[in-house]
TIBA-695763 format. One line per field, with one value per residue: residue in three letters; chain; x, y, z of N, C-alpha, C in turn. Coordinates in nm, 2 decimals. Atoms other than C-alpha are relative to their C-alpha. Layout:
! TIBA-695763
rolo <- c(ALA / ...);
marlum <- c(A / ...);
n_xx <- c(X / ...);
n_yy <- c(Y / ...);
n_zz <- c(Z / ...);
ca_xx <- c(X / ...);
ca_yy <- c(Y / ...);
ca_zz <- c(Z / ...);
c_xx <- c(X / ...);
c_yy <- c(Y / ...);
c_zz <- c(Z / ...);
! end
This chain:
! TIBA-695763
rolo <- c(MET / GLU / TRP / ASP / PHE / LYS / GLU / VAL / CYS / VAL / VAL / GLY / LEU / GLY / MET / ILE / GLY / GLY / SER / PHE / ALA / LEU / ASN / LEU / LYS / PHE / LYS / GLY / PHE / LYS / GLY / LYS / ILE / LYS / ALA / ILE / ASP / LYS / ASP / PRO / SER / ALA / ILE / GLU / LYS / GLY / LEU / GLU / MET / GLU / ILE / ILE / ASP / GLU / GLY / SER / ILE / LYS / PHE / SER / ILE / ALA / GLU / GLY / SER / ASP / LEU / VAL / VAL / ILE / ALA / VAL / PRO / VAL / GLY / SER / TYR / LYS / GLU / VAL / ILE / GLU / LYS / LEU / ILE / PRO / PHE / LEU / GLY / GLU / ASN / THR / ILE / VAL / SER / ASP / LEU / GLY / SER / VAL / LYS / GLY / ASN);
marlum <- c(A / A / A / A / A / A / A / A / A / A / A / A / A / A / A / A / A / A / A / A / A / A / A / A / A / A / A / A / A / A / A / A / A / A / A / A / A / A / A / A / A / A / A / A / A / A / A / A / A / A / A / A / A / A / A / A / A / A / A / A / A / A / A / A / A / A / A / A / A / A / A / A / A / A / A / A / A / A / A / A / A / A / A / A / A / A / A / A / A / A / A / A / A / A / A / A / A / A / A / A / A / A / A);
n_xx <- c(-0.08 / -0.13 / -0.06 / -0.15 / -0.04 / -0.12 / -0.05 / 0.10 / -0.02 / 0.10 / 0.01 / 0.01 / -0.09 / 0.04 / -0.01 / 0.07 / -0.07 / -0.15 / 0.04 / 0.04 / -0.12 / -0.06 / 0.03 / -0.02 / -0.14 / 0.00 / 0.05 / -0.10 / 0.02 / -0.13 / 0.03 / -0.02 / 0.10 / -0.01 / 0.11 / 0.04 / 0.04 / -0.06 / -0.10 / -0.13 / -0.07 / 0.07 / -0.10 / -0.12 / 0.02 / 0.03 / -0.15 / -0.09 / 0.06 / 0.03 / 0.16 / 0.01 / -0.09 / 0.00 / 0.09 / -0.03 / 0.10 / 0.09 / 0.11 / -0.05 / -0.06 / 0.11 / -0.02 / -0.05 / 0.05 / 0.12 / 0.11 / -0.01 / 0.09 / 0.03 / 0.00 / 0.02 / 0.12 / 0.14 / 0.04 / -0.11 / 0.02 / 0.04 / -0.14 / -0.09 / 0.01 / 0.00 / -0.16 / -0.05 / 0.05 / -0.11 / -0.09 / 0.05 / 0.01 / 0.14 / 0.01 / -0.03 / 0.11 / -0.01 / 0.08 / -0.04 / 0.00 / 0.05 / 0.14 / 0.07 / 0.05 / 0.10 / 0.06);
n_yy <- c(-0.02 / 0.08 / 0.03 / -0.04 / 0.10 / 0.01 / 0.12 / 0.07 / 0.12 / 0.12 / 0.07 / 0.14 / -0.01 / 0.13 / 0.00 / -0.12 / -0.10 / -0.03 / -0.02 / -0.14 / -0.06 / 0.00 / -0.06 / -0.17 / -0.03 / 0.03 / -0.13 / -0.11 / -0.06 / -0.04 / 0.01 / 0.11 / 0.10 / 0.05 / 0.07 / 0.06 / 0.17 / 0.08 / 0.09 / -0.07 / 0.03 / -0.08 / -0.11 / 0.03 / 0.03 / -0.11 / -0.10 / 0.06 / -0.01 / -0.16 / -0.03 / -0.11 / -0.09 / 0.03 / 0.11 / 0.03 / 0.08 / -0.11 / -0.10 / -0.13 / -0.03 / -0.09 / -0.15 / -0.09 / 0.02 / -0.06 / 0.10 / 0.13 / 0.08 / 0.10 / 0.09 / 0.13 / 0.04 / -0.08 / 0.05 / -0.07 / -0.15 / -0.08 / 0.02 / -0.10 / -0.13 / -0.03 / -0.04 / -0.10 / -0.12 / -0.11 / -0.03 / -0.05 / -0.13 / -0.05 / -0.02 / 0.13 / 0.06 / 0.13 / 0.03 / 0.13 / 0.06 / 0.13 / 0.04 / 0.12 / 0.06 / 0.08 / -0.05);
n_zz <- c(-0.11 / 0.00 / -0.14 / -0.01 / -0.11 / -0.05 / -0.04 / 0.00 / -0.09 / 0.02 / -0.13 / 0.06 / 0.13 / 0.07 / 0.16 / 0.04 / -0.05 / 0.10 / 0.13 / -0.02 / -0.03 / 0.12 / 0.12 / -0.04 / 0.04 / 0.13 / 0.07 / -0.01 / -0.13 / -0.06 / -0.17 / -0.10 / -0.03 / -0.14 / -0.03 / -0.15 / -0.01 / -0.13 / 0.05 / 0.04 / 0.13 / 0.12 / 0.00 / 0.06 / 0.18 / 0.07 / -0.01 / 0.11 / 0.14 / 0.03 / 0.01 / -0.11 / -0.05 / -0.13 / -0.02 / -0.12 / -0.06 / -0.09 / 0.05 / -0.03 / 0.12 / 0.04 / -0.03 / 0.08 / 0.15 / 0.07 / 0.03 / -0.05 / 0.08 / -0.04 / 0.08 / -0.08 / 0.03 / -0.03 / -0.15 / -0.09 / 0.03 / -0.14 / -0.08 / 0.03 / -0.02 / -0.14 / 0.02 / 0.09 / -0.03 / -0.07 / 0.07 / 0.13 / 0.01 / 0.01 / 0.18 / 0.06 / 0.06 / -0.04 / 0.10 / 0.00 / 0.14 / -0.04 / 0.08 / -0.07 / 0.10 / -0.02 / -0.11);
ca_xx <- c(-2.07 / -1.71 / -1.56 / -1.20 / -1.12 / -0.77 / -0.80 / -1.02 / -1.05 / -1.19 / -1.33 / -1.28 / -1.00 / -1.15 / -1.23 / -1.49 / -1.32 / -0.97 / -1.12 / -1.25 / -0.91 / -0.74 / -0.98 / -0.93 / -0.54 / -0.61 / -0.83 / -0.55 / -0.66 / -0.38 / -0.51 / -0.43 / -0.60 / -0.63 / -0.79 / -0.92 / -0.92 / -0.94 / -0.70 / -0.33 / -0.24 / -0.50 / -0.32 / 0.00 / -0.09 / -0.25 / 0.06 / 0.26 / 0.05 / 0.04 / -0.35 / -0.33 / -0.10 / -0.17 / -0.33 / -0.44 / -0.65 / -0.77 / -1.04 / -0.87 / -0.68 / -1.02 / -0.95 / -0.89 / -1.06 / -1.30 / -1.48 / -1.51 / -1.64 / -1.79 / -1.69 / -1.79 / -2.06 / -2.42 / -2.46 / -2.14 / -2.26 / -2.38 / -2.04 / -1.86 / -2.02 / -2.03 / -1.63 / -1.59 / -1.80 / -1.54 / -1.32 / -1.55 / -1.52 / -1.81 / -1.78 / -1.68 / -1.90 / -1.97 / -2.08 / -2.09 / -2.04 / -2.28 / -2.56 / -2.82 / -2.90 / -3.17 / -3.41);
ca_yy <- c(1.10 / 0.98 / 0.82 / 0.92 / 0.62 / 0.62 / 0.30 / 0.00 / -0.29 / -0.62 / -0.84 / -1.23 / -1.28 / -1.59 / -1.65 / -1.35 / -1.12 / -1.19 / -1.15 / -0.81 / -0.70 / -0.83 / -0.67 / -0.30 / -0.37 / -0.48 / -0.17 / 0.06 / 0.14 / 0.36 / 0.34 / 0.10 / -0.23 / -0.38 / -0.70 / -0.90 / -1.30 / -1.55 / -1.75 / -1.61 / -1.80 / -1.63 / -1.31 / -1.43 / -1.54 / -1.22 / -1.01 / -1.27 / -1.24 / -0.83 / -0.86 / -0.66 / -0.41 / -0.49 / -0.79 / -0.88 / -1.13 / -0.82 / -0.60 / -0.29 / -0.29 / -0.15 / 0.18 / 0.45 / 0.28 / 0.48 / 0.16 / -0.16 / -0.45 / -0.75 / -1.09 / -1.36 / -1.59 / -1.41 / -1.62 / -1.44 / -1.08 / -0.99 / -1.11 / -0.94 / -0.61 / -0.61 / -0.64 / -0.39 / -0.12 / 0.03 / 0.06 / 0.25 / 0.63 / 0.86 / 0.87 / 0.50 / 0.32 / -0.01 / -0.26 / -0.62 / -0.90 / -1.15 / -1.35 / -1.62 / -1.89 / -2.06 / -2.03);
ca_zz <- c(-2.37 / -2.35 / -2.05 / -1.93 / -1.70 / -1.53 / -1.36 / -1.40 / -1.15 / -1.25 / -0.97 / -1.11 / -1.35 / -1.51 / -1.87 / -1.88 / -1.66 / -1.84 / -2.17 / -2.06 / -1.93 / -2.23 / -2.48 / -2.29 / -2.36 / -2.72 / -2.79 / -2.66 / -2.30 / -2.15 / -1.77 / -1.51 / -1.52 / -1.16 / -1.08 / -0.77 / -0.76 / -0.47 / -0.66 / -0.65 / -0.96 / -1.18 / -1.07 / -1.13 / -1.50 / -1.56 / -1.47 / -1.66 / -1.97 / -1.93 / -1.91 / -1.59 / -1.44 / -1.09 / -0.90 / -0.55 / -0.36 / -0.13 / -0.22 / -0.10 / -0.45 / -0.58 / -0.41 / -0.64 / -0.96 / -1.19 / -1.29 / -1.12 / -1.34 / -1.16 / -1.33 / -1.08 / -1.09 / -1.01 / -0.68 / -0.54 / -0.64 / -0.27 / -0.09 / -0.33 / -0.33 / 0.05 / 0.02 / -0.22 / -0.08 / 0.16 / -0.11 / -0.37 / -0.44 / -0.43 / -0.84 / -0.88 / -1.14 / -1.07 / -1.35 / -1.42 / -1.69 / -1.54 / -1.71 / -1.61 / -1.84 / -1.65 / -1.38);
c_xx <- c(0.13 / 0.05 / 0.14 / 0.06 / 0.16 / 0.02 / -0.14 / 0.03 / -0.10 / 0.00 / -0.02 / 0.09 / 0.00 / -0.02 / -0.06 / 0.09 / 0.14 / -0.02 / -0.04 / 0.13 / 0.08 / -0.06 / 0.02 / 0.15 / -0.01 / -0.07 / 0.08 / -0.02 / 0.13 / -0.03 / 0.07 / -0.11 / 0.04 / -0.09 / 0.03 / -0.02 / 0.03 / 0.10 / 0.13 / 0.06 / -0.06 / 0.06 / 0.13 / 0.03 / -0.05 / 0.09 / 0.09 / -0.03 / 0.00 / -0.14 / -0.03 / 0.13 / 0.03 / -0.12 / 0.00 / -0.15 / -0.07 / -0.06 / 0.05 / 0.08 / -0.10 / -0.01 / 0.07 / -0.05 / -0.12 / -0.10 / 0.04 / -0.08 / -0.01 / 0.00 / 0.00 / -0.13 / -0.12 / -0.02 / 0.08 / 0.01 / 0.01 / 0.14 / 0.10 / -0.02 / 0.02 / 0.17 / 0.05 / -0.04 / 0.08 / 0.11 / -0.04 / -0.01 / -0.14 / -0.04 / 0.03 / -0.13 / 0.02 / -0.11 / 0.02 / -0.01 / -0.08 / -0.11 / -0.05 / -0.08 / -0.12 / -0.09 / 0.09);
c_yy <- c(-0.10 / -0.02 / 0.03 / -0.10 / -0.01 / -0.14 / -0.09 / -0.13 / -0.12 / -0.11 / -0.15 / 0.02 / -0.13 / 0.02 / 0.14 / 0.12 / 0.02 / 0.04 / 0.16 / 0.07 / -0.03 / 0.09 / 0.16 / 0.02 / 0.01 / 0.12 / 0.11 / 0.08 / 0.06 / 0.02 / -0.11 / -0.10 / -0.10 / -0.12 / -0.08 / -0.15 / -0.06 / -0.08 / 0.08 / -0.04 / 0.06 / 0.16 / 0.00 / -0.01 / 0.13 / 0.11 / -0.07 / 0.02 / 0.16 / 0.01 / 0.11 / 0.06 / -0.02 / -0.10 / 0.00 / -0.09 / 0.09 / 0.09 / 0.15 / 0.07 / 0.07 / 0.16 / 0.09 / -0.02 / 0.10 / -0.08 / -0.13 / -0.12 / -0.13 / -0.11 / -0.11 / -0.06 / 0.07 / -0.01 / 0.06 / 0.14 / 0.06 / 0.02 / 0.09 / 0.14 / 0.06 / 0.02 / 0.10 / 0.16 / 0.10 / 0.07 / 0.10 / 0.16 / 0.03 / -0.02 / -0.15 / -0.05 / -0.14 / -0.08 / -0.18 / -0.08 / -0.13 / -0.03 / -0.13 / -0.07 / -0.11 / 0.06 / 0.03);
c_zz <- c(0.00 / 0.14 / 0.00 / 0.14 / 0.00 / 0.04 / 0.01 / 0.09 / -0.05 / 0.09 / -0.08 / -0.13 / -0.07 / -0.13 / -0.04 / 0.04 / -0.06 / -0.12 / 0.02 / 0.01 / -0.14 / -0.15 / 0.05 / -0.05 / -0.15 / -0.05 / 0.03 / 0.13 / 0.07 / 0.15 / 0.02 / 0.01 / 0.12 / 0.00 / 0.14 / -0.02 / 0.11 / -0.05 / -0.05 / -0.14 / -0.13 / -0.01 / -0.06 / -0.13 / -0.05 / -0.02 / -0.11 / -0.13 / -0.03 / -0.03 / 0.10 / 0.05 / 0.13 / 0.04 / 0.15 / 0.03 / 0.10 / -0.08 / 0.01 / -0.13 / -0.08 / 0.01 / -0.11 / -0.16 / -0.01 / -0.02 / 0.09 / -0.09 / 0.09 / -0.10 / 0.10 / -0.02 / 0.11 / 0.13 / 0.08 / 0.01 / 0.16 / 0.10 / -0.06 / 0.01 / 0.15 / 0.02 / -0.08 / 0.06 / 0.08 / -0.09 / -0.13 / 0.04 / 0.00 / -0.17 / -0.07 / -0.10 / 0.00 / -0.12 / -0.01 / -0.14 / 0.03 / -0.10 / 0.07 / -0.12 / 0.05 / 0.11 / 0.16);
! end
């Protein structure tokens, strides 16, 4: 199955989320890459480095995304998902880049 995403939104533009967005660009993704981060300077840096096309501290930016990728600490997932839900479309795919290295 081939995916045809037009808009991807990365929640958390730190090392993992930023690397994911950068790799999308590197691999030739032609759609729009958006990002949400609680730190406005992370958004500014992502825009400056052309890793993302649009960014915000507001979860409403996720609206219209075909794929939302959560790249925040696992302990923050519940809060993030609760804030995302109002902006997710019926067919939006939500995934994550989390890992747990201990109990």
